[in-house]
N, C-alpha and C positions, 0 to 999 in steps of 0.2 A: 665437487660432489663425489661421494664415495661410491665405488662400484659394488655390485652384488657380491663379488669375490672378497672385497675388503670387509664388508659387513659380516660375512660368514666367518672370515678369519678373526675378526674382533670378538664375535660371540664365542668362538672356539677358545680363544685366549682367556676370556672371562670364566668360562666353564672350567678350564684347566687350572686357573688360579684358585678358584673356589674349591676344587677337588684337592689340590695340594694343601691348602690351609686346613680343610676338614681332616684329611688323612694325618697331617702333622699333629693336630690336636688330639686325635684318637690315639696315635702312637705315644705321644707324651703322657697322656692320661693313663693308658693301660700299662705302661712299663713300670709304674710304681715309683718313678723318680720324681714326678711332678703331678700335682692335682690342681684343680681350679681354685681350691681354697688357699693355695700357696704352700701346702704341706710338702715337705721333703721327707720321703719315707723310703727306706731301703727296698729295692726291687724284690728281695726275698721275703719281706714281711707280708704276711697274708692275714694275720689275726691280731686282735686286740682284746685284752681282758681288763675289766675294771672291777676290782674287789669292793665290797660294801664298805662305805666310809662311816665307821661308828662315831657317835657324837660324844666326845669326851670334854665338851665345854661345861663350865659351871652352870650356865643358864642353857637349858635344853629346849629346842624346838623339836617336838616329836616327829615331824615330817621331814626335817632337814636332811637326815642321813640318806633316806631313800631318794629325795629330790636331787641331791648332789650326785649320788651314784648313777642314777638314771640319766641325768643331764650330761654327765661326762661320757657315758657310754654312747649316748645319742650323737654328741658332737663328733666323736671319732668315727662312728659308723656312717653318719650322714655327710661328712666332709672329706672322707677318704674312701678308698676301695676296700678297706679292711673289714673282715668279718668278726663279729663279736663271739668270743668263747668264754666259758665260765672261769677257766684258770689257765695259767701258763701260756698266755698269748705272746706272739712275737714282740709286741709292745705291751707292757703291763703297767697298770696304775693301781696303787693302793695308798691308803692314808687314813687320816682321821680328822674330824672337826675338832679344833682345839680352842676356838673362841667364838662366842655368840654374845656380844655385849651391846648395851645401849648406854649412851652417855650424852650429857648436854654439851653443845658446842658453841652456841651463840647466846651470850649472856646480855640481857637488856640492862638499861640504866638502873632498874630497881632490883638487880641481882637475881632475876629469874631467867630461865632458859627460854629463848625464842625458838631454837631448833634443837632437836636431838638427833643423834647419829646411831644407826644400827650397823654394826660391823661384824662380819663373819670371816673367820680365819680357818684355813685348812692346811694341814701338813700333808704333802704329797711326795710319794716315792715313785719315780718313773724308771722303768727298765726297758732298754732297747736291746733285744737279744742279738742283733746283728751289728750294732755300733755302740759299744760300751762307753765311748766318749760322750754320748748323749744322755747317759744315766744321770739322774739327779735326785736329791731330796731337798725340798724347799717349802717354805710357808708362803701361802698366797692369801691376801686379804682384800676385801672389797667392802664398800659401805654405801649406804643411802641415808640421806637426811630427811627428816620429817618434822612438821610443826609440833612444838611441845604441847600444844593444846589437844593433839590427837592421841588417843590411847594406842599403844604399841599393838595390842591385840587386834585393833580395828584395821591397821595398815600393814601389819607384817607380811601378809600374804603377797601383796604387790611388791613390797620392798625386797622380800626374800627371792621372788622370781627374778627381779632385775639383778640382785647381787649374785645369785647362782649363775645366771647367764654370763655375767662379767667374769666371775671366777673361772668358769669352765673355758671361756675363750682365752683367758690368760694362761691357764694350764695347757691347753691345746697348743697355743703359740709357743710356749716354752718347750714343749715336748717335740713338736714336729714342724714348726714353721721357723725357718732360719732367717728372720728379718732383723 
């Protein structure tokens, strides 16, 4: 049987361990080296700027430029401690939509498409003011498939939402997550 002194000591140890873990998490998160999203951002970096992504694709979805620009800005602000600024951020993203295509992908026995694929491609230029080795220019593509019996106009809202989410996560990972 444990004595009252042992019980008090055990409680004190538990509280101390919890406090150490909490303080460690706060220090790691606030120093800018690590965030809970896995982002690795230089401690000096305080701001991010995302420039408007114009739609230069042959087929144009009129809402896509704004959707991608806002989603990119949101992911950087929500998953890091960076503040959004209009221009010249410590981390800066710019680019353009270069592809918005739909194509048949699953052909049935009678030579008709069973599935179509909507693909969105963006060209991204990323600049890290404090670590130029992280700078890049790269194309990112994502797609979603939909039944050929459905009209693209009827399903593109849901498809684009998923595609943009996946694109932004890929861009975020390339820019600041070193996995």
